[in-house]
Backbone as CSV, one residue per row, in Angstrom:
resi,resn,N_x,N_y,N_z,CA_x,CA_y,CA_z,C_x,C_y,C_z
1,MET,194.687,145.321,71.943,195.190,144.417,72.984,194.025,143.673,73.637
2,LYS,194.258,142.420,73.990,193.237,141.636,74.680,192.931,142.270,76.036
3,ASN,191.743,141.971,76.595,191.414,142.524,77.905,192.164,141.784,79.006
4,ILE,192.071,142.316,80.222,192.886,141.810,81.310,192.557,140.357,81.656
5,LEU,191.287,139.957,81.537,190.927,138.571,81.837,191.526,137.610,80.822
6,GLU,191.512,137.998,79.546,192.107,137.144,78.509,193.610,137.013,78.724
7,LEU,194.246,138.124,79.084,195.687,138.095,79.311,196.030,137.287,80.563
8,THR,195.176,137.379,81.576,195.396,136.582,82.790,195.292,135.095,82.478
9,LYS,194.315,134.727,81.682,194.152,133.318,81.289,195.411,132.809,80.602
10,ILE,195.952,133.602,79.693,197.165,133.206,78.967,198.336,133.041,79.931
11,ALA,198.465,133.998,80.853,199.572,133.945,81.809,199.446,132.750,82.749
12,VAL,198.238,132.442,83.184,198.016,131.293,84.068,198.405,130.001,83.361
13,GLU,197.917,129.820,82.149,198.234,128.592,81.413,199.734,128.485,81.165
14,ALA,200.352,129.605,80.801,201.798,129.606,80.553,202.563,129.222,81.812
15,SER,202.138,129.742,82.956,202.859,129.471,84.206,202.776,127.998,84.593
16,ILE,201.618,127.392,84.388,201.442,125.991,84.779,202.240,125.063,83.862
17,LEU,202.192,125.321,82.560,202.964,124.480,81.641,204.463,124.697,81.806
18,ALA,204.862,125.942,82.101,206.279,126.194,82.372,206.693,125.488,83.664
19,GLY,205.804,125.498,84.655,206.086,124.799,85.903,206.297,123.319,85.693
20,ASN,205.551,122.748,84.761,205.715,121.329,84.454,207.076,121.061,83.814
21,LYS,207.524,121.989,82.960,208.858,121.857,82.360,209.937,121.898,83.447
22,ILE,209.727,122.772,84.427,210.675,122.871,85.534,210.728,121.555,86.314
23,LEU,209.562,120.976,86.569,209.517,119.725,87.328,210.209,118.586,86.587
24,ASP,210.137,118.602,85.270,210.835,117.566,84.489,212.324,117.574,84.806
25,VAL,212.884,118.773,84.905,214.314,118.893,85.223,214.545,118.609,86.710
26,TYR,213.659,119.123,87.550,213.787,118.961,89.007,213.826,117.495,89.403
27,ASN,213.067,116.691,88.699,212.983,115.256,89.013,214.022,114.424,88.260
28,SER,214.878,115.086,87.511,215.939,114.392,86.788,217.253,114.524,87.558
29,ASP,218.300,113.976,87.013,219.615,114.094,87.637,220.510,115.064,86.883
30,ASN,219.929,115.871,86.003,220.744,116.747,85.153,220.202,118.169,85.167
31,PHE,220.731,118.981,86.099,220.316,120.384,86.183,221.077,121.252,85.182
32,ASP,222.234,120.772,84.706,223.070,121.525,83.755,223.311,122.946,84.282
33,ILE,223.907,123.031,85.474,224.089,124.328,86.138,225.230,125.111,85.488
34,GLN,224.931,126.377,85.147,225.925,127.314,84.636,225.915,128.547,85.527
35,ILE,226.974,129.342,85.464,227.056,130.578,86.245,227.042,131.756,85.275
36,LYS,226.088,132.659,85.474,225.948,133.827,84.599,226.951,134.923,84.988
37,LYS,227.006,135.969,84.188,227.961,137.057,84.424,227.765,137.713,85.782
38,ASP,226.507,137.748,86.263,226.245,138.374,87.557,226.464,137.404,88.723
39,LYS,227.082,136.251,88.426,227.416,135.221,89.422,226.199,134.413,89.889
40,SER,225.043,134.643,89.312,223.862,133.867,89.690,223.807,132.582,88.858
41,PRO,223.192,131.525,89.401,223.158,130.253,88.678,222.061,130.227,87.612
42,LEU,222.291,129.437,86.593,221.324,129.201,85.518,221.247,127.695,85.298
43,THR,220.031,127.162,85.233,219.859,125.732,85.003,219.075,125.486,83.726
44,GLN,219.020,124.216,83.335,218.219,123.846,82.173,216.755,124.191,82.405
45,ALA,216.316,124.131,83.666,214.924,124.438,83.989,214.603,125.901,83.710
46,ASP,215.542,126.817,84.008,215.339,128.243,83.700,215.066,128.421,82.212
47,LYS,215.891,127.756,81.410,215.777,127.910,79.946,214.509,127.261,79.407
48,ASP,214.198,126.079,79.896,212.997,125.382,79.416,211.730,126.153,79.786
49,SER,211.702,126.697,80.991,210.549,127.474,81.429,210.402,128.738,80.586
50,HIS,211.508,129.423,80.359,211.478,130.635,79.518,210.901,130.327,78.141
51,ASN,211.387,129.275,77.519,210.928,128.933,76.163,209.437,128.593,76.134
52,GLU,208.962,127.933,77.182,207.544,127.568,77.243,206.672,128.815,77.405
53,ILE,207.093,129.716,78.265,206.318,130.942,78.479,206.271,131.785,77.208
54,ILE,207.393,131.884,76.536,207.456,132.698,75.316,206.468,132.193,74.271
55,LYS,206.273,130.889,74.201,205.310,130.321,73.242,203.915,130.906,73.443
56,PHE,203.554,131.150,74.682,202.224,131.676,74.999,202.152,133.192,74.838
57,LEU,203.216,133.882,75.226,203.154,135.337,75.285,203.447,136.029,73.956
58,GLU,204.312,135.458,73.156,204.683,136.120,71.897,203.492,136.401,70.982
59,PRO,202.530,135.463,70.818,201.411,135.726,69.907,200.520,136.896,70.335
60,VAL,200.642,137.335,71.592,199.810,138.430,72.086,200.310,139.786,71.578
61,ASN,201.566,139.808,71.109,202.159,141.033,70.561,202.298,142.149,71.594
62,ILE,202.643,141.755,72.803,203.034,142.697,73.849,204.514,142.431,74.128
63,PRO,205.346,143.476,74.218,206.779,143.254,74.463,207.023,142.416,75.715
64,ILE,208.137,141.694,75.701,208.472,140.778,76.791,209.835,141.143,77.370
65,LEU,209.885,141.257,78.689,211.143,141.442,79.400,211.316,140.231,80.312
66,SER,212.279,139.389,80.007,212.496,138.153,80.760,213.922,138.097,81.273
67,GLU,214.065,137.570,82.484,215.411,137.412,83.028,216.289,136.585,82.095
68,GLU,215.697,135.613,81.411,216.481,134.712,80.581,216.432,135.091,79.095
69,GLY,215.912,136.265,78.777,215.890,136.722,77.386,216.830,137.897,77.191
70,LYS,216.887,138.384,75.981,217.698,139.567,75.675,216.993,140.798,76.239
71,ILE,217.734,141.643,76.943,217.164,142.854,77.532,217.226,143.979,76.504
72,PRO,216.077,144.442,76.021,216.092,145.533,75.029,216.691,146.806,75.631
73,ASP,217.242,147.637,74.771,217.805,148.917,75.195,216.717,149.796,75.818
74,TYR,217.102,150.605,76.788,216.124,151.454,77.482,215.433,152.424,76.523
75,ASN,216.121,152.890,75.514,215.504,153.807,74.543,214.326,153.157,73.829
76,GLU,214.358,151.833,73.711,213.222,151.100,73.157,212.189,150.823,74.248
77,ARG,212.656,150.371,75.395,211.743,149.981,76.471,210.891,151.135,76.987
78,LYS,211.459,152.324,77.059,210.727,153.444,77.659,209.516,153.871,76.836
79,LYS,209.410,153.371,75.608,208.259,153.676,74.753,207.105,152.693,74.972
80,TRP,207.356,151.637,75.723,206.329,150.597,75.886,205.149,151.108,76.715
81,GLU,203.932,150.880,76.238,202.728,151.179,76.995,202.445,150.032,77.972
82,TYR,202.517,148.805,77.468,202.383,147.597,78.276,203.547,146.671,77.946
83,TYR,203.913,145.828,78.901,204.875,144.764,78.605,204.757,143.663,79.651
84,TRP,205.198,142.472,79.253,205.285,141.338,80.175,206.637,141.388,80.884
85,CYS,206.625,141.162,82.192,207.863,141.068,82.955,207.871,139.690,83.609
86,ILE,208.804,138.843,83.216,208.744,137.450,83.655,210.070,136.965,84.254
87,ASP,209.933,136.129,85.243,211.057,135.363,85.776,210.669,133.899,85.624
88,PRO,211.230,133.222,84.638,210.808,131.842,84.354,211.032,130.872,85.499
89,LEU,212.040,131.148,86.316,212.309,130.319,87.501,212.873,131.224,88.576
90,ASP,212.007,131.700,89.436,212.427,132.558,90.546,212.794,131.673,91.720
91,GLY,214.024,131.830,92.190,214.508,130.966,93.263,215.350,129.822,92.725
92,THR,216.201,130.134,91.754,217.048,129.080,91.175,217.936,128.432,92.236
93,LYS,218.413,129.239,93.190,219.240,128.661,94.274,218.433,127.671,95.105
94,GLU,217.151,127.999,95.340,216.293,127.082,96.094,216.029,125.814,95.273
95,PHE,215.881,125.995,93.972,215.697,124.863,93.053,216.889,123.910,93.148
96,ILE,218.085,124.472,93.105,219.299,123.646,93.156,219.419,122.933,94.498
97,LYS,218.988,123.617,95.580,219.022,123.002,96.911,217.924,121.958,97.088
98,LYS,216.966,121.943,96.151,215.818,121.024,96.172,214.985,121.195,97.445
99,ASN,214.694,122.464,97.798,213.843,122.699,98.965,212.425,123.117,98.566
100,ASP,212.105,123.049,97.272,210.750,123.243,96.743,210.293,124.701,96.697
101,GLU,211.097,125.662,97.201,210.652,127.052,97.305,211.071,127.870,96.083
102,PHE,210.507,127.511,94.951,210.777,128.252,93.716,209.469,128.419,92.952
103,THR,209.429,129.423,92.092,208.179,129.805,91.453,208.380,130.204,89.993
104,VAL,207.264,130.281,89.283,207.204,130.896,87.953,206.482,132.225,88.131
105,ASN,207.092,133.311,87.690,206.526,134.652,87.870,206.229,135.299,86.521
106,ILE,204.987,135.711,86.311,204.600,136.417,85.090,203.782,137.637,85.493
107,ALA,204.213,138.821,85.062,203.500,140.056,85.396,203.215,140.847,84.130
108,LEU,202.129,141.594,84.170,201.816,142.568,83.118,202.020,143.951,83.722
109,ILE,202.848,144.753,83.068,203.159,146.097,83.533,202.538,147.123,82.578
110,LYS,201.895,148.130,83.143,201.425,149.268,82.361,202.358,150.436,82.639
111,LYS,203.133,150.808,81.644,204.167,151.841,81.769,205.149,151.494,82.889
112,THR,204.906,151.973,84.114,205.848,151.691,85.211,205.203,150.957,86.378
113,LYS,203.915,150.539,86.228,203.198,149.954,87.351,202.686,148.553,87.019
114,PRO,202.870,147.585,87.916,202.322,146.246,87.692,200.809,146.253,87.854
115,VAL,200.098,145.693,86.872,198.627,145.681,86.925,198.065,144.267,87.018
116,MET,198.875,143.263,86.743,198.426,141.881,86.865,199.632,140.987,87.128
117,GLY,199.441,139.982,87.985,200.536,139.075,88.279,200.061,137.652,88.486
118,VAL,200.880,136.709,88.039,200.620,135.282,88.230,201.886,134.658,88.799
119,ILE,201.736,133.930,89.888,202.845,133.174,90.467,202.390,131.731,90.643
120,TYR,203.156,130.817,90.052,202.842,129.392,90.179,203.977,128.706,90.914
121,VAL,203.612,127.855,91.883,204.582,127.114,92.684,204.502,125.653,92.255
122,PRO,205.402,125.197,91.384,205.239,123.879,90.753,205.157,122.702,91.717
123,VAL,206.054,122.644,92.711,206.062,121.488,93.608,204.813,121.466,94.485
124,LEU,204.419,122.617,94.987,203.263,122.705,95.879,201.948,122.762,95.124
125,GLN,201.999,122.958,93.811,200.806,123.051,92.961,199.874,124.160,93.449
126,GLU,200.477,125.307,93.764,199.727,126.475,94.220,199.824,127.581,93.176
127,LEU,198.700,128.266,92.976,198.639,129.347,91.995,198.123,130.605,92.681
128,PHE,198.870,131.685,92.547,198.463,132.992,93.053,198.232,133.908,91.857
129,VAL,197.105,134.607,91.849,196.764,135.497,90.746,196.191,136.786,91.316
130,GLY,196.624,137.907,90.772,196.071,139.190,91.201,196.043,140.166,90.051
131,ALA,195.027,141.011,90.014,194.938,142.064,89.011,194.226,143.259,89.606
132,ILE,194.687,144.434,89.266,194.089,145.656,89.780,192.646,145.734,89.289
133,GLY,191.733,145.908,90.213,190.313,145.972,89.870,189.589,144.645,89.992
134,TYR,190.344,143.546,90.121,189.737,142.210,90.213,190.029,141.521,91.535
135,GLY,191.018,142.001,92.257,191.396,141.356,93.501,192.444,140.274,93.283
136,ALA,192.649,139.456,94.316,193.664,138.408,94.273,193.089,137.110,94.805
137,ILE,193.578,136.002,94.242,193.100,134.681,94.654,194.255,133.694,94.750
138,LYS,193.992,132.609,95.472,194.916,131.484,95.529,194.143,130.214,95.213
139,ILE,194.702,129.393,94.323,194.124,128.088,94.008,195.136,127.018,94.400
140,GLU,194.692,126.023,95.128,195.561,124.924,95.539,195.285,123.682,94.688
141,ASN,196.271,122.800,94.646,196.152,121.517,93.933,195.785,121.724,92.455
142,ILE,196.465,122.656,91.818,196.248,122.889,90.392,197.527,122.521,89.651
143,ASN,197.375,121.738,88.600,198.545,121.250,87.885,198.223,121.037,86.408
144,ILE,199.181,120.518,85.678,199.033,120.368,84.237,197.902,119.408,83.864
145,HIS,197.528,118.533,84.782,196.506,117.535,84.481,195.086,118.042,84.702
146,ASN,194.917,119.034,85.577,193.546,119.437,85.915,193.231,120.912,85.697
147,TYR,194.204,121.699,85.222,193.980,123.145,85.195,192.836,123.564,84.269
148,LYS,192.531,122.761,83.261,191.446,123.115,82.342,190.065,122.917,82.978
149,GLU,190.031,122.291,84.140,188.771,122.143,84.858,188.351,123.450,85.541
150,PHE,189.286,124.379,85.655,188.992,125.662,86.285,188.533,126.663,85.221
151,ASN,187.817,127.678,85.658,187.320,128.710,84.748,188.437,129.696,84.443
152,LEU,189.250,129.383,83.462,190.382,130.241,83.130,189.938,131.550,82.490
153,ASN,188.721,131.583,81.944,188.237,132.812,81.320,187.923,133.895,82.352
154,ASN,187.668,133.483,83.568,187.534,134.432,84.682,188.075,133.757,85.930
155,ILE,189.389,133.682,85.981,190.063,132.935,87.038,189.737,133.500,88.424
156,PHE,189.275,134.749,88.476,189.025,135.389,89.764,187.754,134.881,90.441
157,THR,187.002,134.029,89.748,185.842,133.378,90.379,186.253,132.062,91.031
158,GLU,187.509,131.665,90.881,187.998,130.393,91.404,188.816,130.625,92.670
159,GLY,189.038,129.570,93.416,189.971,129.620,94.541,189.514,130.467,95.706
160,ASP,190.464,130.772,96.578,190.202,131.544,97.794,190.593,132.997,97.577
161,LYS,189.728,133.908,97.969,190.041,135.330,97.889,191.138,135.668,98.890
162,LEU,192.041,136.538,98.486,193.130,136.969,99.361,192.925,138.426,99.767
163,PRO,193.335,138.749,101.012,193.963,137.861,101.994,192.932,137.037,102.752
164,LYS,193.383,135.901,103.256,192.541,135.110,104.143,192.615,135.718,105.541
165,LYS,191.531,135.656,106.268,191.501,136.234,107.609,192.138,135.267,108.611
166,ASN,193.100,135.773,109.345,193.771,134.948,110.353,194.177,135.849,111.515
167,LYS,193.262,136.044,112.445,193.505,136.968,113.551,194.128,136.288,114.758
168,ASN,194.283,134.987,114.708,194.738,134.258,115.888,196.214,133.912,115.832
169,ARG,196.996,134.774,115.238,198.433,134.519,115.184,199.203,135.754,115.663
170,LYS,200.472,135.526,115.972,201.342,136.623,116.379,201.675,137.493,115.157
171,TYR,202.141,138.706,115.426,202.635,139.555,114.344,203.780,138.802,113.660
172,THR,203.723,138.743,112.342,204.642,137.877,111.598,205.425,138.666,110.552
173,ILE,206.732,138.480,110.597,207.637,139.057,109.599,208.197,137.922,108.771
174,VAL,208.140,138.058,107.454,208.737,137.063,106.574,209.966,137.678,105.912
175,GLY,211.025,136.893,105.820,212.269,137.383,105.250,212.907,136.366,104.328
176,SER,213.975,136.792,103.707,214.677,135.947,102.744,215.398,134.804,103.443
177,ARG,215.387,133.662,102.795,216.110,132.514,103.340,217.618,132.678,103.165
178,THR,218.037,133.486,102.180,219.467,133.562,101.861,220.047,134.969,101.957
179,HIS,219.234,135.989,102.313,219.742,137.359,102.316,219.438,138.085,103.624
180,MET,219.712,137.469,104.755,219.558,138.143,106.048,220.818,138.976,106.310
181,ASN,220.653,140.280,106.615,221.787,141.150,106.866,221.498,142.039,108.079
182,LYS,222.451,142.898,108.415,222.305,143.733,109.618,221.103,144.671,109.516
183,GLU,220.893,145.248,108.336,219.767,146.164,108.160,218.438,145.468,108.429
184,THR,218.325,144.232,107.960,217.094,143.478,108.182,216.959,143.101,109.654
185,GLU,218.062,142.699,110.263,218.031,142.349,111.692,217.636,143.558,112.542
186,ASP,218.149,144.742,112.200,217.794,145.955,112.929,216.308,146.275,112.761
187,PHE,215.805,146.070,111.555,214.386,146.301,111.267,213.517,145.378,112.125
188,ILE,213.911,144.119,112.202,213.153,143.139,112.988,213.175,143.507,114.472
189,LYS,214.309,143.999,114.950,214.412,144.402,116.360,213.396,145.497,116.697
190,GLN,213.192,146.444,115.764,212.216,147.509,115.983,210.814,146.934,116.198
191,TYR,210.488,145.914,115.409,209.157,145.322,115.509,209.033,144.426,116.734
192,LYS,210.134,143.840,117.170,210.108,143.083,118.423,209.834,144.022,119.590
193,ASN,210.451,145.201,119.539,210.227,146.187,120.600,208.781,146.667,120.592
194,LYS,208.180,146.737,119.400,206.812,147.244,119.272,205.772,146.199,119.637
195,TYR,205.970,144.948,119.156,204.943,143.916,119.303,205.296,142.826,120.317
196,GLY,206.526,142.848,120.805,206.924,141.816,121.766,207.232,140.505,121.068
197,ASP,206.533,139.476,121.426,206.766,138.145,120.861,206.201,138.077,119.446
198,ILE,207.063,137.942,118.448,206.623,137.910,117.055,207.126,136.643,116.372
199,ASN,206.500,136.321,115.263,206.964,135.210,114.432,207.900,135.737,113.353
200,ILE,208.956,134.997,113.084,209.861,135.321,111.984,209.970,134.085,111.104
201,ILE,209.615,134.237,109.841,209.597,133.108,108.911,210.549,133.401,107.758
202,SER,211.312,132.405,107.353,212.204,132.532,106.196,211.630,131.752,105.020
203,LYS,211.626,132.383,103.860,211.132,131.736,102.646,212.009,132.137,101.464
204,GLY,211.997,131.296,100.434,212.721,131.607,99.222,211.797,132.211,98.168
205,SER,212.388,132.808,97.156,211.707,133.300,95.955,210.581,134.281,96.264
206,SER,209.622,134.394,95.345,208.515,135.338,95.500,207.461,134.844,96.482
207,LEU,207.698,133.691,97.095,206.758,133.178,98.099,206.605,134.138,99.274
208,LYS,207.605,134.986,99.488,207.524,135.955,100.588,206.430,136.982,100.315
209,LEU,206.355,137.479,99.097,205.274,138.398,98.739,203.925,137.701,98.809
210,CYS,203.899,136.443,98.400,202.650,135.672,98.446,202.166,135.497,99.881
211,MET,203.097,135.326,100.826,202.703,135.134,102.219,202.006,136.371,102.778
212,VAL,202.497,137.555,102.398,201.830,138.777,102.841,200.463,138.893,102.164
213,ALA,200.423,138.657,100.848,199.157,138.746,100.118,198.120,137.776,100.672
214,GLU,198.588,136.611,101.118,197.680,135.581,101.627,197.217,135.879,103.054
215,GLY,197.920,136.765,103.743,197.565,137.066,105.122,198.291,136.207,106.127
216,LEU,199.317,135.484,105.686,200.095,134.633,106.588,201.241,135.395,107.238
217,ALA,201.577,136.559,106.678,202.610,137.429,107.239,202.113,138.866,107.162
218,ASP,202.606,139.696,108.084,202.172,141.089,108.138,203.087,142.017,107.350
219,ILE,204.344,141.644,107.240,205.299,142.547,106.597,206.481,141.748,106.051
220,TYR,207.024,142.231,104.955,208.205,141.619,104.337,209.183,142.735,103.992
221,PRO,210.259,142.875,104.762,211.290,143.853,104.425,212.353,143.219,103.526
222,ARG,212.720,143.893,102.470,213.768,143.358,101.587,214.870,144.405,101.439
223,PHE,215.905,144.250,102.248,217.017,145.180,102.221,218.241,144.499,101.608
224,ALA,218.040,143.978,100.437,219.081,143.300,99.663,218.675,143.371,98.194
225,PRO,219.608,143.114,97.275,219.312,143.318,95.851,218.242,142.374,95.306
226,THR,217.363,142.911,94.493,216.436,142.142,93.666,216.321,142.853,92.328
227,MET,215.882,142.108,91.322,215.627,142.686,90.007,214.124,142.828,89.802
228,GLU,213.748,143.626,88.832,212.333,143.889,88.606,211.534,142.609,88.352
229,TRP,212.108,141.654,87.635,211.365,140.414,87.335,211.194,139.538,88.571
230,ASP,212.016,139.772,89.608,211.851,139.025,90.864,210.568,139.420,91.584
231,THR,210.160,140.679,91.445,209.094,141.226,92.291,207.823,141.604,91.547
232,ALA,207.869,141.760,90.232,206.744,142.354,89.487,205.438,141.606,89.714
233,ALA,205.446,140.284,89.557,204.213,139.504,89.718,203.706,139.568,91.150
234,GLY,204.600,139.381,92.113,204.209,139.446,93.512,203.728,140.831,93.914
235,ASN,204.339,141.858,93.334,203.912,143.230,93.581,202.460,143.419,93.151
236,ALA,202.129,142.958,91.947,200.753,143.080,91.449,199.769,142.324,92.337
237,ILE,200.146,141.121,92.750,199.262,140.300,93.586,199.058,140.953,94.948
238,ALA,200.137,141.458,95.547,200.035,142.099,96.855,199.132,143.333,96.797
239,ILE,199.294,144.155,95.770,198.457,145.350,95.628,196.999,144.949,95.415
240,ALA,196.772,143.947,94.561,195.400,143.498,94.292,194.732,142.941,95.537
241,ALA,195.541,142.417,96.469,195.011,141.876,97.723,194.827,142.958,98.786
242,GLY,195.231,144.187,98.459,195.006,145.295,99.378,196.216,145.732,100.178
243,PHE,197.409,145.247,99.797,198.631,145.615,100.498,199.403,146.651,99.687
244,VAL,200.492,147.144,100.243,201.318,148.115,99.530,202.739,147.588,99.426
245,VAL,203.394,147.960,98.342,204.796,147.625,98.121,205.517,148.946,97.886
246,THR,206.336,149.335,98.857,206.972,150.653,98.790,208.488,150.534,98.908
247,LYS,209.145,151.614,98.578,210.567,151.705,98.860,210.768,151.714,100.369
248,GLN,212.014,151.704,100.799,212.328,151.590,102.218,211.688,152.705,103.039
249,ASP,211.368,153.845,102.406,210.762,154.958,103.138,209.331,154.669,103.580
250,GLY,208.739,153.562,103.072,207.383,153.190,103.446,206.298,153.995,102.771
251,LYS,206.666,154.861,101.820,205.695,155.749,101.181,205.708,155.671,99.653
252,THR,206.879,155.557,99.062,207.020,155.664,97.608,206.890,154.296,96.952
253,ASN,205.955,154.154,96.030,205.753,152.877,95.350,206.938,152.521,94.466
254,LEU,207.140,151.228,94.271,208.177,150.775,93.342,207.772,151.087,91.906
255,ASP,208.741,151.506,91.120,208.536,151.714,89.688,209.205,150.587,88.916
256,TYR,208.664,150.317,87.727,209.214,149.276,86.857,209.595,149.872,85.495
257,ASN,210.340,149.084,84.747,210.876,149.501,83.456,211.793,150.713,83.596
258,LYS,212.590,150.691,84.662,213.596,151.721,84.857,214.784,151.458,83.927
259,GLU,215.604,152.467,83.737,216.805,152.264,82.927,217.691,151.204,83.561
260,ASN,217.842,151.280,84.889,218.538,150.248,85.654,217.472,149.357,86.276
261,LEU,217.447,148.084,85.924,216.382,147.168,86.332,216.549,146.631,87.755
262,LEU,217.551,147.121,88.462,217.754,146.736,89.860,216.739,147.471,90.732
263,ASN,216.051,146.732,91.599,215.102,147.358,92.519,215.821,148.063,93.664
264,PRO,215.220,149.135,94.196,215.694,149.654,95.480,215.235,148.720,96.593
265,TRP,215.764,148.917,97.799,215.251,148.167,98.947,213.773,148.500,99.127
266,PHE,212.982,147.544,99.594,211.542,147.781,99.659,210.911,147.053,100.841
267,ILE,209.646,147.399,101.084,208.846,146.808,102.157,207.470,146.459,101.609
268,VAL,206.968,145.284,101.950,205.584,144.881,101.601,204.813,144.808,102.912
269,LYS,203.687,145.519,102.985,202.940,145.566,104.250,201.494,145.959,103.998
270,SER,200.698,145.914,105.072,199.293,146.307,104.972,199.179,147.825,105.024
């Protein structure tokens, strides 16, 4: 298997080119929206992004688990030493609303733990990358036209190291733009009682994990359903930046490649 830097380079390039495919659809008048069995939307951009990513990842000969691909049986998956976990378009609802808060997520998982993650935000041209042992970075203004100007062979020498220091802000909680519920509201009330005047920010897709990794938010509670491909890349980036991603108990780390790919409720924090 290639080393982690080589695999990161492949994932970065795949994410940027897939992001460009997404923008082609985003800027058109034809999203070709379909509804999947789980009632979630699927667009042409989801499919185009998936196909572009697969072109890059398949030659590496590491198994691939994609939201838009066939899900292998658990009896096969549980034998995997490493695998790619990808969400070709995270935040499809945000994409359809045209609010720009959608991402391309690519993660490398070792057995049950994320060890590397890449998140690309096509409209904002922002790239988040993290790997265990290398740290996490953010690169701004990176796109299909200029990405080869960066040192992709060691992407961790580029951009800003995460988290960025920002001590002059209130305690900040980031939450889902579309999944606010009583459990989350109760959680926020506890922190209001503890810290007094706090900031509450709503974001779509994996940008919530990125905000914690970047140091723009202190905590992200997710007490609503997510799938492993929704969180894998952001989980790796958050850990590489020095944060933790745990189940609701605040102690137990999230596992991946479970028989049931639905995540438990979780918290991202320092």
